[in-house]
C-alpha positions as a Markdown table, in Angstrom:
| # | Residue | x | y | z |
|---|---|---|---|---|
| 1 | Met | -35.8 | 47.6 | 40.2 |
| 2 | Lys | -37.9 | 48.3 | 37.1 |
| 3 | Ala | -35.9 | 51.2 | 36.4 |
| 4 | Leu | -32.8 | 49.2 | 36.3 |
| 5 | Thr | -34.2 | 46.1 | 34.1 |
| 6 | Asp | -35.7 | 48.5 | 31.8 |
| 7 | Leu | -31.9 | 50.0 | 31.1 |
| 8 | Phe | -30.5 | 46.6 | 30.6 |
| 9 | Arg | -33.7 | 45.8 | 28.0 |
| 10 | Asp | -32.5 | 48.8 | 26.1 |
| 11 | Trp | -28.8 | 48.3 | 26.3 |
| 12 | Met | -27.9 | 44.9 | 26.1 |
| 13 | Pro | -29.4 | 43.9 | 23.0 |
| 14 | His | -26.8 | 46.3 | 21.3 |
| 15 | Gln | -23.7 | 44.6 | 23.2 |
| 16 | Arg | -21.6 | 41.9 | 21.0 |
| 17 | Trp | -21.3 | 39.4 | 24.0 |
| 18 | Phe | -25.1 | 39.4 | 24.2 |
| 19 | Gly | -26.4 | 36.4 | 22.4 |
| 20 | Gly | -30.2 | 36.8 | 22.0 |
| 21 | Lys | -29.9 | 39.5 | 19.2 |
| 22 | Gly | -32.9 | 39.7 | 17.3 |
| 23 | Arg | -35.1 | 37.2 | 19.7 |
| 24 | Glu | -38.5 | 39.0 | 21.3 |
| 25 | Trp | -38.3 | 39.4 | 25.2 |
| 26 | Ala | -41.0 | 38.4 | 27.0 |
| 27 | Glu | -39.5 | 39.1 | 31.0 |
| 28 | Val | -36.5 | 40.5 | 32.0 |
| 29 | Ser | -35.2 | 40.6 | 36.1 |
| 30 | Glu | -32.0 | 41.0 | 37.7 |
| 31 | Asn | -30.2 | 40.7 | 41.3 |
| 32 | Gly | -27.0 | 42.6 | 42.0 |
| 33 | Phe | -24.8 | 43.0 | 44.8 |
| 34 | Phe | -21.9 | 45.9 | 45.4 |
| 35 | Leu | -18.4 | 44.2 | 44.8 |
| 36 | Asp | -16.9 | 47.8 | 45.6 |
| 37 | Arg | -18.6 | 50.7 | 47.3 |
| 38 | Gly | -15.4 | 53.2 | 46.5 |
| 39 | Asn | -15.7 | 55.8 | 43.5 |
| 40 | Pro | -16.3 | 54.8 | 41.6 |
| 41 | Val | -19.3 | 52.8 | 43.0 |
| 42 | Leu | -18.9 | 49.0 | 41.6 |
| 43 | Ser | -22.2 | 46.6 | 41.3 |
| 44 | Val | -22.3 | 43.2 | 39.7 |
| 45 | His | -25.7 | 42.2 | 38.3 |
| 46 | Arg | -27.0 | 39.0 | 37.3 |
| 47 | Val | -29.4 | 39.8 | 34.0 |
| 48 | Arg | -32.0 | 37.1 | 33.5 |
| 49 | Val | -33.9 | 37.5 | 30.1 |
| 50 | Thr | -36.7 | 35.2 | 29.4 |
| 51 | Tyr | -37.8 | 34.9 | 25.2 |
| 52 | Ala | -40.6 | 34.6 | 23.7 |
| 53 | Asp | -40.2 | 31.3 | 22.9 |
| 54 | Gly | -39.8 | 30.6 | 27.4 |
| 55 | Ala | -36.0 | 30.1 | 26.8 |
| 56 | Arg | -33.8 | 31.6 | 29.5 |
| 57 | Glu | -30.2 | 32.7 | 29.6 |
| 58 | Thr | -28.8 | 34.5 | 32.6 |
| 59 | Tyr | -26.0 | 37.4 | 32.0 |
| 60 | Leu | -23.2 | 39.0 | 34.2 |
| 61 | Val | -22.8 | 43.0 | 34.4 |
| 62 | Pro | -20.8 | 44.5 | 36.4 |
| 63 | Leu | -22.0 | 48.7 | 36.2 |
| 64 | Ser | -19.7 | 51.5 | 37.9 |
| 65 | Trp | -21.7 | 54.3 | 39.4 |
| 66 | Arg | -20.8 | 58.2 | 39.3 |
| 67 | Asp | -22.9 | 61.1 | 40.6 |
| 68 | His | -21.9 | 63.2 | 37.0 |
| 69 | Pro | -21.8 | 62.3 | 33.7 |
| 70 | Ala | -18.4 | 61.2 | 32.9 |
| 71 | Glu | -17.8 | 62.6 | 29.4 |
| 72 | Glu | -14.5 | 60.0 | 28.6 |
| 73 | Leu | -16.8 | 57.3 | 29.5 |
| 74 | Glu | -19.9 | 58.1 | 26.9 |
| 75 | Ser | -19.0 | 55.0 | 24.7 |
| 76 | Ala | -19.8 | 52.9 | 28.2 |
| 77 | Phe | -22.4 | 54.8 | 29.0 |
| 78 | Val | -25.7 | 52.5 | 30.1 |
| 79 | Gly | -28.1 | 55.1 | 31.6 |
| 80 | Ala | -29.1 | 57.2 | 34.5 |
| 81 | Ile | -31.2 | 56.3 | 37.3 |
| 82 | Ala | -33.1 | 58.8 | 39.8 |
| 83 | Asn | -31.8 | 58.1 | 43.5 |
| 84 | Asp | -33.1 | 60.2 | 46.3 |
| 85 | Gly | -34.1 | 62.8 | 44.0 |
| 86 | Lys | -30.7 | 63.0 | 42.4 |
| 87 | Glu | -29.7 | 61.2 | 39.3 |
| 88 | Thr | -26.9 | 58.1 | 39.7 |
| 89 | Tyr | -25.3 | 57.7 | 35.9 |
| 90 | Ala | -24.2 | 53.8 | 35.3 |
| 91 | Tyr | -21.4 | 52.8 | 33.3 |
| 92 | Asp | -20.1 | 49.6 | 31.7 |
| 93 | Ala | -17.3 | 48.6 | 34.2 |
| 94 | Met | -15.2 | 46.8 | 32.3 |
| 95 | Arg | -14.9 | 49.9 | 30.2 |
| 96 | Asp | -14.3 | 51.8 | 33.1 |
| 97 | Arg | -10.6 | 51.7 | 33.9 |
| 98 | Asp | -11.1 | 53.1 | 37.5 |
| 99 | Ala | -13.7 | 50.4 | 38.4 |
| 100 | Thr | -11.0 | 47.6 | 36.8 |
| 101 | Pro | -8.7 | 47.0 | 39.7 |
| 102 | Ser | -11.7 | 45.7 | 42.2 |
| 103 | Trp | -11.0 | 42.2 | 40.5 |
| 104 | Leu | -7.4 | 41.7 | 41.5 |
| 105 | Ile | -7.7 | 43.2 | 44.7 |
| 106 | His | -10.7 | 40.4 | 45.6 |
| 107 | Leu | -8.5 | 37.4 | 44.0 |
| 108 | Val | -5.1 | 38.3 | 45.9 |
| 109 | Asn | -7.4 | 38.3 | 49.3 |
| 110 | Ala | -9.4 | 35.2 | 48.1 |
| 111 | Ser | -12.8 | 37.4 | 49.4 |
| 112 | Thr | -16.0 | 36.4 | 49.3 |
| 113 | Val | -18.7 | 39.4 | 48.9 |
| 114 | Gly | -22.1 | 38.4 | 48.9 |
| 115 | Pro | -22.0 | 35.5 | 46.5 |
| 116 | Met | -19.3 | 35.7 | 44.9 |
| 117 | His | -16.2 | 33.8 | 45.8 |
| 118 | Phe | -12.3 | 34.8 | 44.7 |
| 119 | His | -10.2 | 31.8 | 44.2 |
| 120 | Pro | -6.5 | 32.3 | 43.7 |
| 121 | Ala | -4.6 | 29.9 | 42.1 |
| 122 | Gly | -1.7 | 30.5 | 44.2 |
| 123 | Val | 1.0 | 29.7 | 41.9 |
| 124 | Ala | 1.8 | 33.2 | 40.7 |
| 125 | Tyr | 2.1 | 37.1 | 41.2 |
| 126 | Ile | -0.8 | 38.8 | 41.0 |
| 127 | Pro | -0.6 | 42.2 | 39.9 |
| 128 | Glu | -2.9 | 44.1 | 42.7 |
| 129 | Gly | -4.0 | 47.3 | 42.4 |
| 130 | Leu | -3.1 | 48.0 | 38.7 |
| 131 | Pro | -6.2 | 49.2 | 36.2 |
| 132 | Gly | -7.1 | 47.0 | 33.5 |
| 133 | Asp | -7.7 | 48.0 | 29.8 |
| 134 | Ile | -10.3 | 46.2 | 27.9 |
| 135 | Val | -9.6 | 44.3 | 24.8 |
| 136 | Ser | -11.5 | 45.0 | 21.6 |
| 137 | Gly | -13.3 | 42.7 | 19.6 |
| 138 | Glu | -14.2 | 40.2 | 21.5 |
| 139 | Gln | -17.9 | 38.7 | 20.9 |
| 140 | Ser | -19.1 | 36.3 | 23.6 |
| 141 | Asn | -16.9 | 37.2 | 26.5 |
| 142 | Thr | -15.3 | 40.6 | 27.6 |
| 143 | Ser | -11.6 | 40.7 | 28.7 |
| 144 | Leu | -9.1 | 42.9 | 30.5 |
| 145 | Ile | -5.4 | 43.4 | 30.5 |
| 146 | Tyr | -3.5 | 44.4 | 33.6 |
| 147 | Gly | 0.1 | 45.7 | 32.3 |
| 148 | Gln | 2.1 | 43.0 | 30.8 |
| 149 | Glu | 1.4 | 41.0 | 33.4 |
| 150 | Ala | -2.1 | 39.3 | 33.5 |
| 151 | Ile | -5.4 | 39.0 | 31.7 |
| 152 | Leu | -9.2 | 38.4 | 32.8 |
| 153 | Lys | -11.4 | 36.9 | 31.0 |
| 154 | Leu | -15.3 | 37.7 | 32.4 |
| 155 | Phe | -17.8 | 34.9 | 31.0 |
| 156 | Arg | -20.9 | 37.0 | 30.1 |
| 157 | Arg | -23.7 | 34.0 | 29.9 |
| 158 | Leu | -23.7 | 32.4 | 32.9 |
| 159 | Glu | -24.0 | 28.4 | 33.5 |
| 160 | Pro | -23.7 | 26.2 | 36.6 |
| 161 | Gly | -20.3 | 24.3 | 36.6 |
| 162 | Leu | -16.7 | 25.0 | 36.5 |
| 163 | Asn | -15.9 | 26.8 | 33.1 |
| 164 | Pro | -13.8 | 24.1 | 30.8 |
| 165 | Asp | -11.2 | 26.8 | 30.2 |
| 166 | Val | -10.6 | 27.1 | 33.9 |
| 167 | Glu | -11.2 | 23.1 | 34.5 |
| 168 | Val | -8.5 | 22.4 | 31.5 |
| 169 | His | -6.1 | 25.2 | 32.6 |
| 170 | Ala | -6.4 | 24.5 | 35.9 |
| 171 | Ala | -4.9 | 20.6 | 35.1 |
| 172 | Leu | -2.4 | 21.5 | 33.1 |
| 173 | Arg | -0.9 | 23.3 | 35.1 |
| 174 | Ser | 0.9 | 20.6 | 36.7 |
| 175 | Thr | 2.4 | 19.2 | 33.2 |
| 176 | Glu | 4.0 | 22.8 | 32.8 |
| 177 | Asn | 3.0 | 22.6 | 29.2 |
| 178 | Glu | 5.0 | 25.6 | 27.5 |
| 179 | His | 2.0 | 25.8 | 24.9 |
| 180 | Ile | -0.2 | 27.3 | 27.4 |
| 181 | Ala | -0.8 | 30.6 | 29.5 |
| 182 | Pro | -0.6 | 29.7 | 33.6 |
| 183 | Leu | -3.8 | 30.1 | 35.1 |
| 184 | Leu | -3.7 | 32.6 | 38.0 |
| 185 | Gly | -7.3 | 32.2 | 39.5 |
| 186 | His | -11.2 | 31.9 | 39.1 |
| 187 | Ile | -14.5 | 33.9 | 40.3 |
| 188 | Glu | -17.3 | 32.1 | 40.9 |
| 189 | Ile | -21.2 | 32.9 | 41.8 |
| 190 | Asp | -23.7 | 30.8 | 43.7 |
| 191 | Glu | -26.7 | 30.1 | 42.5 |
| 192 | Asp | -29.5 | 32.5 | 44.1 |
| 193 | Asp | -32.6 | 30.3 | 43.4 |
| 194 | Asp | -31.2 | 27.0 | 44.0 |
| 195 | Pro | -28.4 | 26.5 | 46.5 |
| 196 | Ser | -28.1 | 22.7 | 45.3 |
| 197 | Thr | -27.1 | 24.1 | 41.9 |
| 198 | Pro | -23.3 | 24.2 | 41.5 |
| 199 | Pro | -21.9 | 28.0 | 41.3 |
| 200 | Ala | -20.9 | 29.5 | 37.9 |
| 201 | Thr | -17.6 | 30.6 | 36.7 |
| 202 | Val | -17.7 | 34.4 | 36.3 |
| 203 | Ala | -14.1 | 35.1 | 35.2 |
| 204 | Met | -10.3 | 33.5 | 35.0 |
| 205 | Leu | -7.5 | 35.1 | 35.5 |
| 206 | Gln | -4.3 | 34.4 | 33.2 |
| 207 | Thr | -0.5 | 35.2 | 32.7 |
| 208 | Phe | -0.6 | 37.8 | 29.7 |
| 209 | Val | 1.4 | 36.8 | 26.6 |
| 210 | Pro | 3.1 | 40.2 | 25.8 |
| 211 | Asn | 4.6 | 41.0 | 22.5 |
| 212 | Ala | 2.7 | 38.2 | 20.7 |
| 213 | Ser | 0.9 | 37.9 | 16.8 |
| 214 | Asp | -2.4 | 35.9 | 16.9 |
| 215 | Gly | -2.1 | 33.0 | 14.1 |
| 216 | Trp | -4.9 | 34.4 | 12.1 |
| 217 | Arg | -3.2 | 37.9 | 11.5 |
| 218 | Leu | 0.2 | 36.0 | 10.4 |
| 219 | Ala | -1.2 | 33.6 | 8.8 |
| 220 | Thr | -3.6 | 36.0 | 6.3 |
| 221 | Ala | -0.2 | 38.3 | 5.8 |
| 222 | Ser | 1.4 | 35.0 | 4.2 |
| 223 | Val | -1.5 | 34.8 | 2.1 |
| 224 | Arg | -1.2 | 38.5 | 1.1 |
| 225 | Asp | 2.4 | 38.1 | 0.3 |
| 226 | Leu | 1.6 | 34.8 | -2.3 |
| 227 | Tyr | -1.1 | 37.3 | -4.1 |
| 228 | Ala | 1.4 | 39.8 | -4.0 |
| 229 | Glu | 3.7 | 37.6 | -6.2 |
| 230 | Gly | 2.1 | 36.9 | -9.1 |
| 231 | Asp | 4.9 | 33.9 | -10.6 |
| 232 | Leu | 6.2 | 31.9 | -7.4 |
| 233 | His | 4.9 | 29.8 | -5.8 |
| 234 | Ala | 3.5 | 29.0 | -1.7 |
| 235 | Asp | 7.0 | 27.6 | -1.2 |
| 236 | Glu | 9.0 | 30.1 | -2.6 |
| 237 | Val | 7.7 | 33.5 | -1.5 |
| 238 | Gly | 9.3 | 35.0 | 2.0 |
| 239 | Gly | 6.4 | 35.2 | 3.7 |
| 240 | Asp | 5.8 | 31.4 | 3.8 |
| 241 | Phe | 3.9 | 30.2 | 6.8 |
| 242 | Ala | 4.5 | 26.3 | 6.5 |
| 243 | Gly | 7.2 | 26.3 | 9.1 |
| 244 | Glu | 4.9 | 27.8 | 11.5 |
| 245 | Ser | 2.2 | 25.7 | 10.8 |
| 246 | Glu | 4.4 | 22.3 | 11.1 |
| 247 | Arg | 5.3 | 24.1 | 14.6 |
| 248 | Leu | 1.3 | 24.6 | 15.7 |
| 249 | Gly | 1.2 | 21.4 | 14.7 |
| 250 | Ala | 3.0 | 20.3 | 16.5 |
| 251 | Ala | 2.1 | 22.4 | 19.6 |
| 252 | Thr | -1.7 | 20.8 | 19.2 |
| 253 | Ala | -0.1 | 17.8 | 19.6 |
| 254 | Ser | 1.7 | 18.5 | 22.8 |
| 255 | Val | -1.3 | 19.6 | 24.3 |
| 256 | His | -3.5 | 16.7 | 23.4 |
| 257 | Ala | -1.0 | 14.8 | 25.2 |
| 258 | Asp | -0.8 | 16.5 | 28.4 |
| 259 | Met | -4.8 | 17.1 | 28.6 |
| 260 | Ala | -5.2 | 13.2 | 27.9 |
| 261 | Ala | -2.6 | 12.6 | 30.4 |
| 262 | Val | -4.4 | 14.7 | 33.3 |
| 263 | Leu | -8.1 | 14.5 | 32.3 |
| 264 | Pro | -10.2 | 11.3 | 32.0 |
| 265 | Thr | -9.8 | 9.5 | 28.9 |
| 266 | Glu | -11.5 | 6.3 | 27.5 |
| 267 | Pro | -11.8 | 4.3 | 24.0 |
| 268 | Ala | -14.8 | 4.6 | 22.0 |
| 269 | Asp | -17.0 | 2.1 | 21.5 |
| 270 | Asp | -19.7 | 1.5 | 18.3 |
| 271 | Glu | -22.6 | 3.7 | 20.3 |
| 272 | Trp | -20.0 | 6.5 | 20.1 |
| 273 | Tyr | -19.9 | 6.5 | 16.6 |
| 274 | Gly | -23.3 | 6.4 | 15.9 |
| 275 | Ala | -24.4 | 9.2 | 17.8 |
| 276 | Val | -21.7 | 11.2 | 16.5 |
| 277 | Ala | -23.1 | 10.4 | 13.4 |
| 278 | Ala | -26.7 | 11.4 | 14.6 |
| 279 | Gln | -25.8 | 14.3 | 16.1 |
| 280 | Met | -24.0 | 15.6 | 12.4 |
| 281 | Asn | -27.1 | 15.0 | 10.3 |
| 282 | Asp | -29.4 | 16.7 | 13.3 |
| 283 | Arg | -27.4 | 19.7 | 12.6 |
| 284 | Leu | -27.1 | 19.2 | 8.7 |
| 285 | Thr | -31.1 | 19.0 | 8.8 |
| 286 | Ala | -31.5 | 22.4 | 10.8 |
| 287 | Ala | -29.0 | 24.4 | 8.8 |
| 288 | Ile | -30.7 | 23.6 | 5.8 |
| 289 | Glu | -34.0 | 25.6 | 6.9 |
| 290 | Val | -31.3 | 27.9 | 7.3 |
| 291 | Val | -29.0 | 28.0 | 4.7 |
| 292 | Pro | -30.9 | 26.6 | 1.4 |
| 293 | Gln | -27.7 | 26.1 | -1.1 |
| 294 | Leu | -26.6 | 23.3 | 1.4 |
| 295 | Ala | -29.3 | 21.1 | 0.4 |
| 296 | Glu | -27.4 | 20.6 | -3.0 |
| 297 | His | -24.3 | 18.9 | -1.0 |
| 298 | Ala | -26.7 | 17.2 | 1.6 |
| 299 | Glu | -26.4 | 13.5 | 0.1 |
| 300 | Arg | -23.1 | 14.0 | -0.4 |
| 301 | Ile | -22.3 | 14.8 | 3.2 |
| 302 | Arg | -24.6 | 12.4 | 4.7 |
| 303 | Ala | -22.5 | 9.9 | 2.9 |
| 304 | Leu | -19.6 | 11.2 | 5.0 |
| 305 | Tyr | -21.6 | 10.7 | 8.3 |
| 306 | Ser | -22.7 | 7.5 | 7.3 |
| 307 | Ala | -19.3 | 6.6 | 6.9 |
| 308 | Val | -18.7 | 7.7 | 10.3 |
| 309 | Ala | -21.3 | 5.4 | 11.8 |
| 310 | Glu | -19.9 | 2.2 | 10.1 |
| 311 | Ser | -16.0 | 3.6 | 10.8 |
| 312 | Arg | -14.3 | 1.5 | 13.5 |
| 313 | Glu | -11.2 | 3.3 | 13.1 |
| 314 | Pro | -9.4 | 3.1 | 16.9 |
| 315 | Val | -10.2 | 6.5 | 18.8 |
| 316 | Val | -9.4 | 7.1 | 22.3 |
| 317 | Arg | -12.1 | 10.1 | 23.7 |
| 318 | Gln | -10.5 | 12.9 | 25.9 |
| 319 | Arg | -10.6 | 16.2 | 26.5 |
| 320 | Val | -10.4 | 18.6 | 23.6 |
| 321 | His | -10.3 | 22.4 | 23.0 |
| 322 | Gly | -13.4 | 22.2 | 21.0 |
| 323 | Asp | -13.0 | 25.5 | 19.2 |
| 324 | Leu | -9.5 | 25.6 | 17.8 |
| 325 | His | -8.8 | 27.6 | 14.9 |
| 326 | Leu | -6.0 | 30.6 | 14.0 |
| 327 | Gly | -7.6 | 33.0 | 16.0 |
| 328 | Gln | -7.3 | 30.5 | 19.3 |
| 329 | Val | -3.4 | 30.4 | 18.9 |
| 330 | Leu | -0.7 | 33.2 | 19.9 |
| 331 | Arg | 2.8 | 33.2 | 18.3 |
| 332 | Thr | 5.3 | 34.4 | 20.9 |
| 333 | Ala | 9.6 | 34.6 | 20.3 |
| 334 | Thr | 9.9 | 31.1 | 21.6 |
| 335 | Gly | 6.4 | 29.3 | 20.2 |
| 336 | Trp | 3.0 | 29.0 | 20.0 |
| 337 | Ile | 0.2 | 29.4 | 22.9 |
| 338 | Val | -3.2 | 27.6 | 22.8 |
| 339 | Leu | -5.9 | 29.7 | 24.4 |
| 340 | Asp | -9.5 | 29.6 | 25.4 |
| 341 | Phe | -10.2 | 25.9 | 26.1 |
| 342 | Glu | -14.2 | 26.7 | 27.0 |
| 343 | Gly | -15.4 | 25.3 | 23.3 |
| 344 | Glu | -18.0 | 26.7 | 21.4 |
| 345 | Pro | -19.5 | 29.3 | 23.9 |
| 346 | Ala | -23.2 | 28.6 | 22.4 |
| 347 | Arg | -23.2 | 25.5 | 23.2 |
| 348 | Pro | -24.1 | 24.3 | 26.3 |
| 349 | Leu | -21.7 | 23.4 | 29.0 |
| 350 | Ala | -22.0 | 20.0 | 29.7 |
| 351 | Ser | -22.1 | 19.3 | 25.8 |
| 352 | Arg | -18.5 | 21.2 | 25.9 |
| 353 | Arg | -17.0 | 19.2 | 28.4 |
| 354 | Glu | -17.9 | 15.8 | 27.1 |
| 355 | Leu | -15.0 | 13.5 | 26.0 |
| 356 | Asp | -14.2 | 14.0 | 22.3 |
| 357 | Ser | -11.8 | 13.0 | 19.2 |
| 358 | Pro | -8.7 | 15.3 | 19.2 |
| 359 | Leu | -9.4 | 15.0 | 15.3 |
| 360 | Arg | -12.0 | 17.4 | 16.0 |
| 361 | Asp | -9.9 | 20.4 | 16.6 |
| 362 | Val | -7.3 | 19.2 | 14.2 |
| 363 | Ala | -10.6 | 19.5 | 11.4 |
| 364 | Gly | -11.2 | 23.3 | 13.3 |
| 365 | Met | -7.6 | 24.2 | 12.3 |
| 366 | Leu | -7.4 | 22.4 | 8.8 |
| 367 | Arg | -11.0 | 24.7 | 8.3 |
| 368 | Ser | -9.2 | 27.8 | 9.6 |
| 369 | Phe | -6.3 | 27.3 | 6.8 |
| 370 | Asp | -9.0 | 27.5 | 4.3 |
| 371 | Tyr | -10.6 | 30.3 | 5.7 |
| 372 | Ala | -7.3 | 32.4 | 5.7 |
| 373 | Ala | -6.6 | 31.2 | 2.2 |
| 374 | Arg | -9.6 | 31.9 | 0.6 |
| 375 | His | -11.3 | 34.7 | 2.4 |
| 376 | Met | -9.2 | 37.9 | -0.1 |
| 377 | Leu | -11.1 | 35.8 | -3.3 |
| 378 | Val | -14.7 | 37.1 | -1.7 |
| 379 | Glu | -13.7 | 40.7 | -3.4 |
| 380 | Gln | -12.6 | 38.9 | -6.5 |
| 381 | Pro | -14.5 | 35.3 | -6.9 |
| 382 | Asp | -13.8 | 35.1 | -10.6 |
| 383 | Asp | -10.4 | 35.1 | -10.3 |
| 384 | Thr | -9.2 | 31.8 | -11.2 |
| 385 | Gln | -5.3 | 32.6 | -10.8 |
| 386 | Arg | -5.8 | 33.8 | -7.1 |
| 387 | Ala | -8.2 | 30.8 | -6.7 |
| 388 | Tyr | -5.3 | 28.3 | -7.6 |
| 389 | Arg | -3.3 | 30.0 | -5.3 |
| 390 | Ala | -5.3 | 30.0 | -2.7 |
| 391 | Gln | -5.7 | 26.3 | -2.7 |
| 392 | Glu | -2.0 | 26.0 | -3.2 |
| 393 | Trp | -1.4 | 27.7 | 0.1 |
| 394 | Ala | -4.4 | 26.1 | 1.8 |
| 395 | Ala | -2.9 | 22.6 | 0.7 |
| 396 | Arg | 0.8 | 23.2 | 1.7 |
| 397 | Asn | -0.2 | 24.6 | 5.3 |
| 398 | Arg | -2.6 | 22.1 | 5.9 |
| 399 | Ala | -0.1 | 19.4 | 5.2 |
| 400 | Ala | 2.5 | 21.2 | 7.3 |
| 401 | Tyr | 0.6 | 21.5 | 10.2 |
| 402 | Cys | -0.3 | 17.8 | 9.9 |
| 403 | Thr | 3.4 | 16.6 | 9.7 |
| 404 | Gly | 4.1 | 18.8 | 12.5 |
| 405 | Tyr | 1.1 | 16.7 | 14.6 |
| 406 | Ser | 2.2 | 13.4 | 13.3 |
| 407 | Thr | 6.0 | 14.2 | 14.7 |
| 408 | Ala | 5.3 | 15.2 | 17.9 |
| 409 | Ser | 2.7 | 12.3 | 18.4 |
| 410 | Gly | 3.2 | 9.6 | 16.2 |
| 411 | Leu | 0.1 | 9.7 | 15.1 |
| 412 | Asp | -1.0 | 10.9 | 11.5 |
| 413 | Pro | -4.2 | 12.8 | 12.1 |
| 414 | Cys | -4.9 | 13.5 | 8.5 |
| 415 | Gly | -4.9 | 10.3 | 6.9 |
| 416 | Glu | -7.6 | 8.5 | 5.3 |
| 417 | Ser | -10.1 | 9.1 | 8.2 |
| 418 | Pro | -13.7 | 9.0 | 7.8 |
| 419 | Leu | -14.0 | 10.8 | 11.2 |
| 420 | Leu | -11.7 | 13.6 | 10.2 |
| 421 | Arg | -13.5 | 14.3 | 6.6 |
| 422 | Ala | -16.9 | 13.8 | 8.5 |
| 423 | Phe | -15.6 | 16.7 | 11.3 |
| 424 | Glu | -14.8 | 19.0 | 8.6 |
| 425 | Ala | -17.9 | 18.9 | 6.8 |
| 426 | Asp | -19.7 | 19.2 | 10.2 |
| 427 | Lys | -17.6 | 22.5 | 10.4 |
| 428 | Cys | -18.3 | 23.4 | 7.0 |
| 429 | Val | -21.9 | 23.2 | 8.0 |
| 430 | Tyr | -21.8 | 25.4 | 11.2 |
| 431 | Glu | -19.6 | 28.1 | 9.2 |
| 432 | Cys | -22.4 | 28.1 | 6.3 |
| 433 | Val | -25.2 | 28.8 | 9.5 |
| 434 | Tyr | -22.8 | 31.4 | 10.8 |
| 435 | Glu | -21.8 | 33.3 | 7.2 |
| 436 | Ala | -25.7 | 33.2 | 6.2 |
| 437 | Arg | -26.6 | 35.2 | 9.4 |
| 438 | Asn | -23.6 | 37.4 | 10.4 |
| 439 | Arg | -21.7 | 37.4 | 6.8 |
| 440 | Pro | -23.9 | 36.6 | 3.6 |
| 441 | His | -20.7 | 37.7 | 1.1 |
| 442 | Trp | -18.2 | 35.0 | 3.1 |
| 443 | Leu | -21.0 | 31.9 | 2.3 |
| 444 | Met | -19.2 | 31.2 | -0.8 |
| 445 | Ile | -16.1 | 29.9 | 1.6 |
| 446 | Pro | -17.5 | 27.0 | 3.2 |
| 447 | Leu | -19.9 | 26.0 | 0.3 |
| 448 | Asn | -16.9 | 26.1 | -1.8 |
| 449 | Ser | -15.1 | 23.7 | 0.7 |
| 450 | Leu | -17.8 | 21.4 | 0.9 |
| 451 | Ser | -18.1 | 21.0 | -2.8 |
| 452 | Arg | -13.9 | 19.8 | -2.3 |
| 453 | Leu | -15.0 | 17.8 | 0.4 |
| 454 | Thr | -17.9 | 15.8 | -0.8 |
| 455 | Ser | -15.7 | 15.0 | -4.4 |
| 456 | His | -13.0 | 14.1 | -2.5 |
| 457 | Glu | -10.6 | 16.2 | -4.4 |
C-alpha cells in the first residue's frame, strides 16, 4: 500500500532507532499482518528500505490503529490513511499502552500469528495482561517495562538468525549466574521471501530488575563528588567508586567464566592474531576519512596493532559481551547485573557471534571509566586541576576493576598485554568516529585517550 509506505518514508527517519539517518532512500516496501484485532487494532510491519548505494535494511514497526485521533498519543502519531471513505489513525504501538499487552498474552500462549512465533522460556511467571511502559532514551531498540516483573526488548533492525542476546541468556540459564536477568521468552519472525532463511529475532522478554541504578549514573555521580572536593584525593571522597568497580570486575569475570562453560571456546591460532590486527588497521583507515585528526596518531596506533600481529600471548577465544560499558550494567541491592549481550547493533549478526578474547569486554569497560571521568571536562578543557583529578579517578577505578576481575578469575586482564592496549585503541578509534558524527564537542575525550595510550603513560 503506497499510502502506508509513504507514511514510513516520512516518519522513520525521525525515530531514534532508525540507523539510516542522512542516507538517501531509493525504495521502500512493507508487508504486515494483524497481531490483535481488538481495540486498538495492532499490526506488525516489516519495512524494507533500499538506499541509493544499493544497501538494504529491514525494520520492524508495530502500529496501533484507531478510528479517531487520540490526543494523549500525539507524540506517537505516525499518520492517517483513508479506509473505506474514513480516516484511520496510525500510532507507534510501542508508545500506545493499550496495544502493549498483546505481546505477553501471545508469549504465555506460545502463539503463532502469521509469520511470527512466540517462545516462552517456561521457567518463570510471565505477567499476562499488564500494559507496558516504554523506556525512554534507547537508541537502536525499543523496550517496554511490565509492572515490576518483566521487560520486553524489541529489536528494530531485523537480521536472519538468533540474536546473541537471546542465545547467550538462554545458554546462561543453566548456570544460574547471579549477574544476569533471567530470560522469560523470545519472539521470532519467518523470512517471507525465502523459507530456507533462518527466522529473525523480533524481541526478548527478561525478568525486570527494579530499584536498580545503571553504572554510568553511579560512576559519574562519583566523579562529580570528586570535582566538588577541591582538596581531597579520589580515595578520600565519600562517593569513592573503587569498591563498586572492583565488584564489577568480579561480576564480569563470573559472566565470562560461565559463558566459556556453556558456549563454544577454542584456542587462538597464529592466523587469528594477524586477522585481528588487519581488521583494526582497516577500521583506522576508514576512520581517518571521517576524523582527519586521527592521522597524527595513526603511526603509533598501527604500532600497537603490529604488536598484536606478532603477539602470541595465550588467548582462549569464547563468546563475549561485545559492547560492554557502564551503561550496560545495573547495580542492585545485592550486586551487579550485566545487560544486553547483543554486541554492537551496527555490526552484522554473524560477526557479533564470533569467538573473541574476553579482553575485548575488559577494554570496553576501561574506556567507559575514562569517559565517566572526563566527560565533565568537555566544558572546561583548559582546567588542569580537573584534568588531573579526572586522570586520578580513572586510574583508580580502572585498577580496581582489574583487581576484581583478577581476584575472581585468577587472570590479570590488565598486565602488559599488547592485545588489551590494541583493543582500547581500536575502541578509541570507534569513539572518534561516533563523536565526530554525533557530538563533535566530545571528540577531545577519545583523542586525548589515544595520546595517552600511544605514549604508554
